[in-house]
C-alpha positions in Angstrom: -22.1 1.1 21.0 -22.7 -0.7 17.7 -19.7 -2.4 16.2 -18.8 -1.4 12.7 -19.8 -4.0 10.2 -16.9 -5.7 8.6 -16.4 -5.2 4.9 -17.4 -8.0 2.6 -14.5 -10.4 1.7 -14.3 -9.1 -1.9 -14.3 -5.5 -0.7 -11.5 -6.3 1.7 -9.6 -8.0 -1.1 -10.1 -5.1 -3.4 -8.7 -2.7 -0.8 -5.6 -4.9 -0.2 -5.1 -5.2 -4.0 -5.2 -1.4 -4.3 -2.6 -1.0 -1.5 -0.4 -3.7 -3.1 -0.7 -2.1 -6.5 0.0 1.3 -5.1 3.1 0.0 -3.3 4.5 -1.1 -6.6 3.5 1.9 -8.7 4.6 4.5 -6.1 7.9 2.6 -5.8 8.5 2.6 -9.6 6.7 5.8 -10.7 6.6 8.0 -7.6 3.7 10.0 -6.3 2.7 11.3 -9.7 0.9 8.1 -10.6 -2.9 8.8 -10.7 -5.5 7.0 -8.7 -7.1 6.1 -12.1 -3.8 4.4 -13.2 -3.6 2.5 -9.8 -7.2 1.3 -10.2 -6.6 0.2 -13.7 -3.4 -1.7 -12.7 -5.3 -3.3 -9.8 -8.1 -4.3 -12.1 -10.8 -2.6 -10.1 -13.1 0.2 -11.1 -12.3 3.8 -10.3 -15.4 3.9 -8.1 -14.0 1.0 -6.1 -10.7 2.9 -5.7 -12.4 6.1 -4.6 -14.8 4.2 -2.2 -11.7 2.9 -0.4 -9.5 5.9 -0.8 -11.2 9.3 -1.5 -8.0 10.9 -2.6 -4.3 10.1 -3.2 -3.3 11.3 0.2 -5.6 8.6 1.8 -4.0 5.9 -0.3 -0.5 7.2 0.5 -1.4 7.0 4.2 -2.5 3.4 3.7 0.7 2.5 2.0 2.7 4.1 4.9 0.6 2.2 7.4 1.1 -1.1 5.5 4.9 -0.5 5.5 4.9 0.3 9.2 2.9 -2.9 9.9 5.4 -4.9 7.9 8.2 -3.3 9.8 6.6 -4.1 13.1 6.2 -7.7 12.1 9.8 -7.8 11.1 10.8 -6.2 14.4 8.9 -9.0 16.2 10.8 -11.6 14.2 14.1 -10.0 15.2 13.0 -9.7 18.9 15.9 -11.6 20.5 18.2 -11.6 17.5 21.7 -10.2 17.6 22.0 -6.8 15.8 18.2 -6.4 15.7 18.5 -2.6 15.9 20.8 -2.4 12.9 18.7 -4.8 10.9 15.6 -2.7 11.6 17.5 0.4 10.7 18.5 -1.1 7.4 14.8 -2.1 6.8 13.6 1.4 7.4 16.2 2.9 5.1 15.2 0.5 2.4 11.6 1.8 2.8 12.9 5.4 2.7 14.8 4.7 -0.5 11.7 3.2 -2.1 9.1 5.7 -0.8 10.9 8.9 0.1 9.0 10.9 -2.6 5.7 10.2 -0.8 6.7 11.9 2.5 5.7 15.4 1.4 2.2 14.0 0.8 1.8 13.0 4.5 -0.1 15.2 6.9 1.8 16.4 9.9 -0.4 14.4 12.3 0.3 11.2 10.3 4.0 11.9 10.5 3.7 12.3 14.3 1.8 9.0 14.5 4.3 7.3 12.3 7.2 8.5 14.5 5.4 7.2 17.6 4.9 3.9 15.9 8.5 3.7 14.9 9.6 4.4 18.5 7.5 1.4 19.7 9.0 -0.8 17.0 12.6 0.2 17.8 12.3 0.5 21.6 13.3 -3.1 22.6 16.0 -3.3 20.0 17.6 0.0 21.2 17.6 -1.3 24.8 19.0 -4.7 23.7 21.7 -3.1 21.5 22.8 -0.8 24.3 22.9 -3.7 26.8 25.1 -5.7 24.4 27.4 -2.7 23.9 26.5 -2.6 20.2 25.0 0.9 20.3 26.4 4.1 21.7 25.4 4.5 25.3 24.2 8.1 24.7 21.8 7.1 21.9 18.3 8.2 22.8 15.2 6.7 21.0 13.1 9.8 20.8 15.8 12.2 19.6 18.5 10.2 18.0 16.4 7.8 16.0 14.6 10.6 14.2 17.9 12.4 13.7 19.4 9.3 12.1 16.4 8.9 9.8 16.5 12.5 8.9 20.2 12.3 8.0 19.5 9.2 5.9 16.5 11.0 4.3 18.9 13.8 3.2 21.3 11.3 1.8 18.6 9.4 0.0 17.0 12.6 -1.4 20.4 13.5 -2.9 20.9 10.0 -4.4 17.4 9.2 -5.4 17.6 11.9 -8.0 20.4 9.8 -9.7 18.8 6.5 -8.7 22.1 5.6 -7.1 20.9 3.3 -4.2 24.4 2.1 -3.7 25.5 5.5 -2.6 22.5 5.7 -0.1 23.6 2.3 1.2 27.1 3.6 1.6 25.8 6.6 3.6 23.9 4.1 5.8 27.1 2.1 6.4 29.0 5.1 7.5 26.2 6.3 9.7 25.9 2.9 11.4 29.6 2.7 12.0 29.3 6.0 13.9 26.4 4.7 16.0 28.2 1.5 17.0 29.9 1.4 20.4 
């Protein structure tokens, strides 16, 4: 099998610049921002933008993957740290607060893949938290993590409309206290 040629360095840089720009614009303007506006802010041509991301959904998927990769890296940094599960949970909720309006633009298969990736990120920290009696013994990764994130998603959706992130953080604090053993 032939290996795929790697993109030129400038092409790779353009793609990363588009993702970084999209991260900021989606965070501040939501999913309504156009690919043209993202290309302009990234200082690349529309053609470059569309060559990398044929539609907004493809760019949103790249933003989600970027965030998951960052979360995985953070999870590795926390590997043997006390309270790693709760620190990871806080990081996910911060991402939810910033990017919750993008979720409806994700395809079902992408959501499933993201869930599986989240399970792999959280797996060790759940085991560690349970062993240290920091997390309820009946907490299950596959069912309860998604349930917790859905509950936070509901709270965030209610508070995002008023831009009251402090209320969303308060909801997380209450939820975390219920999870602790």
